[in-house]
N, CA and C of each residue as an Amber inpcrd file, in Angstrom:
protein
   270
 -14.1970000  -3.2210000   2.5260000 -12.5030000  -3.5350000   2.1830000
 -12.7780000  -4.6450000   1.4280000 -12.4190000  -4.9570000   0.0830000
 -12.3540000  -6.2160000  -0.8970000 -10.6420000  -6.4760000  -0.5690000
 -10.1730000  -7.7660000  -0.7220000  -9.0550000  -8.3140000  -0.7640000
  -8.0030000  -7.6340000  -1.6930000  -7.0880000  -7.5060000  -1.1710000
  -5.6570000  -7.1770000  -2.2080000  -5.6310000  -8.0860000  -3.4590000
  -5.5100000  -7.7120000  -4.6410000  -5.3130000  -8.3840000  -6.0470000
  -4.1000000  -8.2900000  -6.7490000  -3.1050000  -7.7900000  -6.0340000
  -1.6340000  -7.8900000  -6.0170000  -0.7350000  -7.8950000  -4.9980000
   1.0130000  -8.2930000  -5.4590000   1.7790000  -7.8710000  -4.1160000
   1.9610000  -6.1780000  -3.6380000   1.4420000  -5.6110000  -4.7840000
   1.8610000  -4.1810000  -4.0920000   0.3840000  -3.6880000  -3.4770000
  -0.7290000  -4.3090000  -3.7650000  -1.9090000  -3.8650000  -2.7140000
  -1.8010000  -4.5150000  -1.6940000  -1.2720000  -5.6190000  -1.6610000
  -1.0560000  -6.2720000  -0.1620000   0.0170000  -5.3560000   0.7200000
   0.9920000  -5.3010000  -0.0270000   1.7320000  -4.4620000   0.5220000
   1.2430000  -2.8670000   1.1930000   0.4400000  -2.4180000   0.5350000
  -0.4650000  -1.1260000   0.6810000  -1.1500000  -1.3700000   2.0490000
  -1.8970000  -2.6290000   1.8350000  -2.4980000  -3.0220000   2.9250000
  -2.0960000  -3.4020000   4.0670000  -1.0110000  -3.9490000   4.2830000
  -0.2200000  -4.1040000   5.6120000   0.3680000  -2.6780000   5.9380000
   1.0980000  -1.9900000   5.2410000   1.3870000  -0.8090000   5.5430000
   0.0850000   0.1880000   6.4100000  -0.8950000   0.1720000   5.5200000
  -1.9400000   0.8560000   6.2190000  -2.6600000   0.3890000   7.3940000
  -2.2650000  -0.4310000   7.7810000  -2.4940000  -1.1290000   9.2230000
  -1.4990000  -1.6350000  10.1370000  -0.3700000  -1.0300000   9.7990000
   0.9030000  -1.0160000  10.6760000   0.5290000  -0.6640000  12.0760000
  -0.1980000   0.6050000  11.9690000  -0.0170000   1.3120000  13.3030000
  -0.7480000   0.0430000  14.1460000  -1.7500000  -0.9120000  14.2570000
  -2.4650000  -1.5660000  14.7970000  -1.5770000  -3.1390000  15.3590000
  -0.3590000  -2.8910000  14.7480000   0.3110000  -4.1680000  15.1400000
   0.4970000  -4.4670000  16.6060000   0.9310000  -3.0010000  17.1070000
   0.9500000  -3.0920000  18.6510000   0.0450000  -3.7600000  19.5940000
  -1.3190000  -3.1730000  19.1630000  -2.4480000  -3.4560000  20.1100000
  -3.2760000  -4.7330000  19.6000000  -2.6110000  -5.5300000  18.5610000
  -3.4030000  -6.7750000  18.1620000  -2.4620000  -8.0730000  18.8650000
  -3.1430000  -8.9950000  19.6750000  -2.2780000 -10.0590000  19.7120000
  -2.1770000 -10.9960000  18.9350000  -0.5220000 -11.5680000  18.8690000
  -0.6010000 -12.7800000  18.0370000  -0.7130000 -12.1180000  16.3130000
  -0.3200000 -10.6400000  15.9950000  -0.4350000  -9.6920000  14.8380000
   0.7540000 -10.5990000  13.8850000   2.0200000 -11.1170000  14.3110000
   2.9030000 -11.7190000  13.4500000   2.2700000 -13.1030000  12.4580000
   1.8510000 -13.8220000  13.7330000   1.3070000 -15.0320000  13.1800000
   0.0240000 -14.7430000  12.3470000  -0.9810000 -14.0320000  12.9430000
  -2.1020000 -13.6340000  11.8690000  -1.8860000 -13.2780000  10.5820000
  -0.9620000 -12.5530000  10.2800000  -0.6150000 -11.5090000   9.1680000
   0.6410000 -12.6240000   8.3140000   0.9940000 -13.5670000   8.7610000
   2.1460000 -14.3700000   8.0220000   2.0120000 -14.9320000   6.5500000
   0.3760000 -15.4580000   6.5790000   0.1690000 -15.7910000   5.1380000
   0.1010000 -14.5210000   4.3230000  -0.4140000 -13.2690000   5.1560000
  -0.1790000 -12.1740000   3.8080000   1.2180000 -11.5930000   3.8540000
   2.4760000 -11.7290000   4.4450000   3.2870000 -11.6090000   4.4940000
   4.3600000 -12.4650000   3.2410000   3.7980000 -13.7870000   3.5250000
   4.2640000 -14.7140000   2.3680000   4.2650000 -14.0010000   0.6960000
   2.9520000 -13.4920000   0.5730000   2.6480000 -12.9570000  -1.1500000
   3.2700000 -11.8110000  -1.2760000   3.8920000 -11.4000000  -0.0840000
   4.5770000  -9.8380000  -0.6790000   6.1720000 -10.0800000  -0.6230000
   6.7830000 -11.4570000  -0.7070000   7.9510000 -11.7620000  -0.5930000
   8.5340000 -11.6780000  -2.0810000   9.4940000 -11.0760000  -2.5800000
  10.3350000 -10.9010000  -3.8070000  10.1650000 -12.5910000  -4.5660000
  10.5570000 -13.2630000  -4.1420000  10.7120000 -14.8120000  -4.5740000
   9.4020000 -15.5560000  -4.7500000   8.5790000 -15.1920000  -4.2390000
   6.9950000 -15.5790000  -3.8640000   6.2340000 -14.9080000  -5.4950000
   5.5230000 -15.9900000  -5.9960000   4.2170000 -15.3240000  -7.1210000
   3.2380000 -14.9420000  -5.9910000   2.7060000 -13.8280000  -6.4320000
   1.3100000 -13.4950000  -6.1490000   0.0950000 -14.6870000  -6.2100000
  -0.0980000 -14.9990000  -5.0880000  -1.2970000 -16.3720000  -5.0220000
  -1.9230000 -15.8930000  -3.9540000  -3.5090000 -15.4470000  -3.9180000
  -4.3880000 -15.1040000  -2.9280000  -5.0380000 -16.6730000  -2.6250000
  -4.9440000 -17.3230000  -1.8140000  -5.6090000 -18.5680000  -1.5170000
  -6.4330000 -18.5470000  -0.2270000  -7.0540000 -19.7110000   0.3690000
  -7.5830000 -19.4290000   1.5940000  -7.0780000 -18.9870000   3.0220000
  -5.7490000 -18.9950000   2.8970000  -4.9440000 -18.9810000   4.0050000
  -4.8760000 -17.1440000   4.0640000  -4.6980000 -16.9970000   3.2000000
  -4.0770000 -15.2680000   2.9630000  -5.8080000 -14.8360000   3.0630000
  -7.1110000 -15.0700000   2.4780000  -8.2100000 -14.8400000   2.9290000
  -8.5230000 -14.8360000   4.6280000  -8.0290000 -16.0650000   5.0150000
  -8.5110000 -16.0090000   6.5540000  -7.9920000 -14.8740000   6.9820000
  -6.3520000 -14.9490000   6.8800000  -5.7520000 -13.4760000   7.7980000
  -6.2810000 -12.6720000   7.5060000  -6.6490000 -12.1210000   6.3820000
  -7.2460000 -10.8670000   5.9680000  -8.6050000 -10.8060000   6.6040000
  -9.3150000 -11.6090000   6.4580000 -10.6880000 -11.4170000   7.2610000
 -10.7070000 -11.3880000   8.6150000  -9.5370000 -11.9950000   9.5290000
  -9.5260000 -12.1450000  10.6560000  -8.8040000 -11.0400000  11.2040000
  -7.8750000 -10.2020000  10.4550000  -7.3200000  -9.0670000  10.7770000
  -8.3200000  -7.7130000  10.8920000  -9.1240000  -7.9690000  10.0240000
 -10.1480000  -6.8700000   9.7480000 -11.1660000  -6.5550000  10.9300000
 -11.3700000  -8.1850000  11.1160000 -12.1650000  -8.2200000  12.3700000
 -11.6490000  -7.7240000  13.7320000 -10.3700000  -8.1500000  13.8710000
  -9.3530000  -7.7860000  15.1760000  -9.5620000  -6.2540000  15.2460000
  -9.2900000  -5.4560000  14.1820000  -9.0050000  -3.7580000  14.1200000
 -10.5830000  -3.2840000  14.3690000 -11.7880000  -4.0290000  14.0880000
 -13.0410000  -3.5460000  14.2030000 -13.2110000  -3.5540000  15.7960000
 -12.5080000  -4.6390000  16.7190000 -12.6750000  -4.8300000  17.9800000
 -11.1770000  -4.5350000  18.9520000 -10.7250000  -3.5800000  18.2770000
  -9.3620000  -3.9370000  19.1550000  -9.8010000  -2.6010000  19.8870000
  -8.9020000  -2.6960000  21.2460000  -9.3740000  -1.9220000  22.6880000
  -8.2960000  -0.5700000  22.1870000  -8.6290000   0.7130000  22.4720000
  -7.8070000   1.5130000  22.2260000  -6.8330000   1.8170000  23.6370000
  -5.7840000   1.9230000  23.7920000  -5.0740000   1.9880000  24.7950000
  -4.5160000   3.2120000  25.0730000  -4.4950000   3.6850000  26.5040000
  -4.0780000   5.2360000  26.8380000  -2.8860000   4.7910000  27.5040000
  -2.1380000   5.6860000  28.4990000  -1.2940000   6.0030000  29.0380000
  -1.7480000   4.8040000  30.2350000  -0.3710000   4.3180000  30.7790000
  -0.3960000   3.4980000  31.9760000  -0.5870000   3.9150000  33.1510000
  -1.6010000   3.3630000  34.0620000  -1.8940000   3.9630000  34.9880000
  -0.8870000   3.6970000  36.1160000  -0.4840000   4.6310000  37.1610000
  -0.1880000   4.2590000  38.2490000  -0.6420000   4.6140000  39.5060000
  -0.1160000   4.3790000  40.7640000  -0.8450000   4.3950000  42.1310000
  -0.8610000   3.0770000  42.7190000  -1.4550000   3.4140000  44.0080000
  -1.1600000   1.9510000  45.1150000  -2.2590000   0.8810000  44.8260000
  -3.3090000   1.6070000  43.9940000  -4.4420000   0.4710000  43.9740000
  -4.4690000   0.0260000  42.4160000  -3.2360000  -0.0090000  41.7140000
  -3.5330000  -0.0520000  40.1610000  -2.6480000  -1.1760000  40.2050000
  -2.9390000  -2.5130000  39.1860000  -2.4150000  -3.6020000  39.0810000
  -2.2500000  -3.3980000  37.6300000  -0.9770000  -3.5280000  37.3080000
  -0.9710000  -3.3200000  35.6690000  -0.1470000  -4.7670000  35.5870000
  -0.8110000  -5.4730000  34.2090000  -0.1730000  -6.9720000  33.8970000
   0.4370000  -6.9730000  32.4870000   1.3330000  -7.3770000  32.0220000
   1.9930000  -7.3450000  30.8390000   2.5170000  -8.8500000  30.3740000
   1.6350000  -8.8800000  29.4460000   1.4900000 -10.5630000  28.9110000
   2.2750000 -10.4550000  27.1540000   2.9630000 -11.5760000  27.5620000
   3.7460000 -11.8930000  25.6040000   3.5660000 -13.1730000  25.4010000
   3.8000000 -13.4120000  24.2450000   3.8240000 -14.8790000  23.8780000
   4.8290000 -14.7780000  22.4370000   5.5270000 -15.9350000  22.6440000
   6.6930000 -15.9860000  21.5620000   6.6230000 -17.4660000  20.6480000
   6.5850000 -17.5690000  19.5750000   6.7590000 -18.6270000  18.5290000
   7.5960000 -18.5620000  17.8110000   7.8930000 -19.8320000  17.1120000
   9.0080000 -19.7270000  16.0200000   8.8670000 -18.5920000  15.1080000
   8.0780000 -17.9470000  14.5760000   7.7900000 -17.1760000  13.5150000
   7.2740000 -15.9130000  13.9650000   7.4610000 -15.5490000  15.3190000
   6.9640000 -13.8890000  15.8500000   7.1440000 -14.0010000  17.2450000
   6.8130000 -12.8160000  17.3990000   6.5470000 -12.3310000  19.1580000
   5.4190000 -11.5400000  19.2290000   4.5640000 -11.7800000  20.1080000
   3.6060000 -10.6160000  20.2190000   3.5900000 -10.1380000  21.7010000
């Protein structure tokens, strides 16, 4: 998959991978350079930060763990991890 070449292509890419956002830790932080180029007030500029985010998210999607229903029972231990930063929550 080649990198987007316009705001519209970037928005389409972000829409197509939206499903994975709940399965990828720190999705918002990883994708923030791509969100920046889709803002109305910004001109489209694909730089090294955008390329790195694009490559990283493709790698994350390729290695994401498919999640299933939460298991329950006396011998099952469920752990919830979360992280918060100034520019997002994961």
